[in-house]
C-alpha positions in Angstrom: -136.9 25.0 137.2 -136.2 26.8 133.9 -139.9 26.8 133.0 -142.2 29.7 133.7 -146.0 30.0 134.2 -148.4 32.9 134.7 -151.3 32.2 137.1 -151.6 28.4 136.7 -155.0 27.3 138.0 -156.4 23.9 136.8 -154.5 20.6 136.9 -155.1 17.2 135.5 -153.1 14.0 135.2 -153.4 11.3 132.4 -152.9 7.6 132.8 -149.1 7.8 132.0 -148.4 10.5 134.6 -148.3 13.6 132.4 -149.6 16.7 134.1 -151.7 19.2 132.2 -151.9 22.8 133.4 -154.4 25.6 132.7 -151.8 28.4 132.5 -154.5 31.1 132.7 -152.8 34.4 132.1 -150.6 33.0 129.4 -153.9 31.8 127.7 -152.4 28.3 127.1 -152.5 24.7 128.2 -149.2 23.3 129.3 -147.9 19.7 129.6 -145.4 18.5 132.1 -143.9 15.0 131.6 -143.1 12.8 134.5 -139.5 13.9 134.0 -140.5 17.5 134.6 -140.2 18.7 131.0 -142.7 21.5 130.3 -144.1 22.2 126.8 -147.1 24.2 125.4 -149.8 21.6 124.6 -152.4 24.0 123.1 -152.8 27.7 122.5 -150.2 30.4 121.9 -148.7 32.5 124.7 -150.3 35.9 125.2 -152.7 35.4 122.3 -156.2 35.2 123.5 -159.2 34.1 121.5 -161.7 31.3 120.9 -160.4 29.6 117.8 -160.5 25.8 117.5 -157.6 24.0 115.9 -154.5 22.0 116.4 -151.8 22.9 119.0 -150.6 26.5 118.6 -153.4 27.4 116.2 -156.0 27.2 119.0 -156.8 30.1 121.2 -158.1 30.4 124.8 -159.2 33.3 127.1 -158.4 32.7 130.7 -158.6 28.9 130.8 -159.2 27.9 134.4 -160.6 24.4 135.2 -159.0 21.4 133.7 -159.8 17.6 133.8 -158.5 14.6 131.9 -160.6 11.5 131.0 -159.5 7.9 130.9 -158.8 8.2 127.1 -156.4 11.0 127.6 -158.7 13.8 126.4 -158.2 17.1 128.2 -161.3 19.3 129.0 -161.0 23.0 129.8 -163.3 25.4 131.4 -162.4 28.4 129.2 -163.7 31.0 131.6 -163.2 34.2 129.6 -164.9 32.7 126.6 -167.7 31.0 128.6 -166.9 27.8 126.8 -166.2 24.1 127.6 -163.3 23.0 125.3 -162.0 19.5 124.4 -158.4 18.7 123.5 -157.5 15.3 122.1 -154.3 13.5 123.1 -152.9 14.8 119.8 -153.5 18.4 120.8 -156.5 19.1 118.6 -158.9 21.6 120.3 -162.6 21.8 119.7 -165.5 23.6 121.4 -167.7 21.0 123.2 -170.4 23.4 124.5 -171.2 27.1 124.8 -171.0 30.1 122.5 -167.8 32.1 122.3 -168.0 35.3 124.4 -171.7 34.7 124.9 -172.5 34.4 128.6 -175.9 33.1 129.7 -177.7 30.3 131.4 -179.1 28.0 128.8 -179.3 24.2 128.8 -179.0 22.6 125.3 -176.7 20.9 122.9 -173.3 22.2 121.8 -173.3 25.8 120.6 -176.9 26.4 121.8 -175.9 26.0 125.5 -174.6 29.0 127.5 -172.4 29.3 130.6 -171.3 32.3 132.7 -167.6 32.2 133.7 -167.3 28.4 134.2 -164.6 27.7 136.7 -164.1 24.1 137.9 -164.5 21.0 135.8 -164.3 17.3 136.5 -165.0 14.0 134.8 -167.5 11.7 136.5 -167.6 7.9 136.6 -169.8 7.8 133.5 -167.5 10.0 131.4 -169.7 13.1 131.7 -168.3 16.5 132.6 -169.3 18.3 135.8 -168.9 22.1 135.6 -168.9 24.6 138.4 -170.7 27.4 136.4 -169.6 30.1 138.8 -171.4 33.1 137.3 -174.6 31.2 137.2 -174.3 29.8 140.7 -175.0 26.3 139.4 -173.5 22.9 138.8 -173.9 21.8 135.2 -173.4 18.5 133.4 -172.0 18.1 129.9 -172.3 14.7 128.1 -169.6 13.4 125.7 -171.8 14.6 122.9 -171.9 18.1 124.3 -175.5 18.1 125.7 -175.7 20.5 128.7 -178.1 20.2 131.6 -178.3 21.8 135.0 -177.8 19.5 137.9 -178.4 21.9 140.8 -178.6 25.6 141.5 -180.0 28.6 139.7 -179.0 32.1 138.7 -180.0 33.3 142.1 -177.0 33.1 144.5 -177.5 31.6 148.0 -176.5 29.0 150.5 -179.6 26.7 150.6 -179.5 22.9 151.0 -182.3 20.8 149.6 -183.4 19.1 146.3 -181.4 20.1 143.2 -184.1 22.5 141.9 -184.2 24.5 145.1 -180.6 24.3 146.3 -178.6 27.5 146.0 -174.8 28.1 145.5 -172.7 31.2 145.6 -170.1 31.3 142.8 -169.1 27.6 143.0 -165.5 27.1 142.0 -164.3 23.5 142.5 -166.3 20.4 141.6 -165.5 16.6 141.8 -167.4 13.4 141.1 -167.3 10.5 143.5 -167.3 6.9 142.4 -170.8 6.4 143.7 -172.1 9.2 141.5 -172.1 11.8 144.3 -171.0 15.3 143.3 -168.9 17.6 145.6 -168.4 21.3 145.1 -166.3 24.0 146.7 -168.0 27.4 147.2 -166.7 30.9 146.6 -164.9 32.0 149.8 -162.1 34.3 148.8 -161.7 36.7 145.9 -163.6 36.8 142.6 -161.6 35.7 139.5 -159.1 38.3 138.2 -160.5 40.6 135.6 -159.3 39.6 132.1 -157.2 42.8 132.0 -155.5 42.0 135.3 
């Protein structure tokens, strides 16, 4: 109860029961042990940016979605930077896909790909990342090697069922992968994300 957070959004749990938190408005990723001890896992409080590095040397800008894979790697939808970030179990942060502060809608590998305010993130049964790319109204997939493709949706917002290429979403937020390979997403229904200055 002595710990404090500022707009915690995404949560993930590793195999040993540690909980990782995207503490969005502190611009950091926190770790909570099964005993309830809270520490800063990556980033520095109140210091926004996009720098990769170990622990407190890394920087985030409104980290929102968070997911943990079976190896204990933590993945972050770094919304304000339009990036997908990876944090190793040792706390080393790297950019898996996207260009820092460069929004767009481009499939491709690593830094060539573009996102627009990615929100939710999940790990599927094959170890790929599923991303609710909110500003692009699309569901994207990112491989372990950082190759980005669009699974469904387009830049045009809508609420249309159908094949992946013609389906439409409106600011998807949450995403999850089922054991059978199905993908589930939660649409925008409330308020838009807070402005970075909020």
